[in-house]
N, C-alpha and C positions, 0 to 999 in steps of 0.2 A: 431393247429394240430388236425386232426380228426381221431378218432379211431373207426372203424366200429363196430357196434353191442355192444356198451358200453353205460353205463349210464353217465349223466353229471358228477357225482362225480368220476367215474372211469377215465374220460377224464382229470378232474382237477388233479387227483392224478398222472396220467401219465405225464402231462405237468410239474408238480412240480418236478418230478424226472429228466426230461430232463433239466430243468433250473438248478437244483442242480448239474447235471453232467457238465454243462457249467460254474459252479461257480457263478451263479446268484441268488441262493436261490429260495424260492418259491414265492417271491413277496408279502409276507404278512406284511412286515414292510417297512418303508420309505426308508431305505438305499437300499433295494433290488429293490424297484420300481425306484429309482433314477438311480441305476446301469443299469437296463433294458432300461431306456430311453436314457441314454448316449450311450450305445452300439448300440441301434437302430438309434440314431442320426448319429453316426460316420459311421455306415454301409451305410447310404444313404446320406452322405455328397456330395455336388455338385462337389467338386474338384475331386472326383473319378469317376464321371459319364461320360459315353459316350453313345450317343444314338445308337440305333440299326442300324441307317442309317449311322453311322460314324461321325455325327456332333459333334462338341465340345460343351462344356457347354456355351461358349461365344455365339455361334450361337443360342443356345436355349434361352439365355437371350435376344438377339436381337429380336428373334421371339416373345418372351413374351412381350417385350417393344412395338413392332409393334402392337400386339393384343390389348394391353392396350391403345395405342394411337388411334387406330381405334375405340375402344369402347368409348373413351372420345369424339372423334369428333362426332360420331353418337348420343350420349346422348346430346351433346351441340346443334346439329342441331335440334334434336327432341324438346328440350326445347325451342329453338328459335321459331320453328313453333307453338308450343303450346302457347307461350306468344303472338305471333302475332294474333293467332285465338282469344284468350281471349280479346286482345285489340280491335279487330274488333267487337267482340260481345258487348263490353262496348260502343263503338261508335254507333253501331246499336241501342242498347237499348236507349241511350240518344236521338238519332235522331228520332226514332219511337215514343218515349214518347212525345217529343215536337210536332211532327206532329199530333198525336192523340189528343193532347190538343187543337191544333188549329182547327182540323177538327170537333171536338165536338161543337165548338162555331161558325162554319161556316154554315149559313142558307142554302146556295145553296147545300152543301154536305148533310145536313140533309134532305132536300126536295128530293134529288136524291135517297138516299139509306135508309133513315129512321133512327130512333134511337132505340136501342143503336147501336153505331158503334163498331164493333169488329175487332181487328187486325187479319190478317191471319197468317199462319205458317211462321216462320222465314226462312225456307229453300226455300221459294218462293220470298224472298226479295233480293235486290241488294244494294250494298254499294260501293261507289267510293270516295276515299280521294285523293286529288291532291294538287299541288302547295305547297309542304312542310307543309301539313296539314292545309292550309288556306282555302280550299274550300271542300265542301262535297256534295255529291248527294246520296240520299237515296230513294228507292221506295219499297213498300210492298203492298200486297193485303189487302183490307178491305171489310167488308160486313155488311149489315144491313137487316132489315126485308123486304125492298122493292127492294133490289138488291145488287150488289157488284161492286167493281172497284179497281183501283190501285192508291194509294196515293203516290205522288212524292214530295220530299222536296229537295230544293237546298239551301245551306247556304254558306256564305262567311264570314270569320273572318277578321275584320278590325284591324289594329295595330299589336302588337307583340303577 
């Protein structure tokens, strides 16, 4: 309750008188606070609610369930996409590390672009996994002091 042009202590005093007139006390002890909570709980109990549009409480509960279900689905899909992206990043890291290891030992590549060989940015790379994760194709840019190029790696897993 707001009382215009009054101090906070005057407002508390006025609120206390209103509560006492309703039989609720001033709220300064545990019993008064419990009584206030119970009264406010029963005033806003769902069984007595009707929406301003005329919908019943059951329709509100169905709408609430639908909102929760949609939220759950969206969070699940987002988590799946994030997991897939992290999995692809792990595959790319393993593939590019192996390719860089092989390239640093290959004399033809060293003669073409020089040493040290540096891997280019990940966003210019491509990654393809096929045949139930039994084959992999990975390409990414590399550069050295004498030039740059694209390193391609194709790998096939044998067995299980």
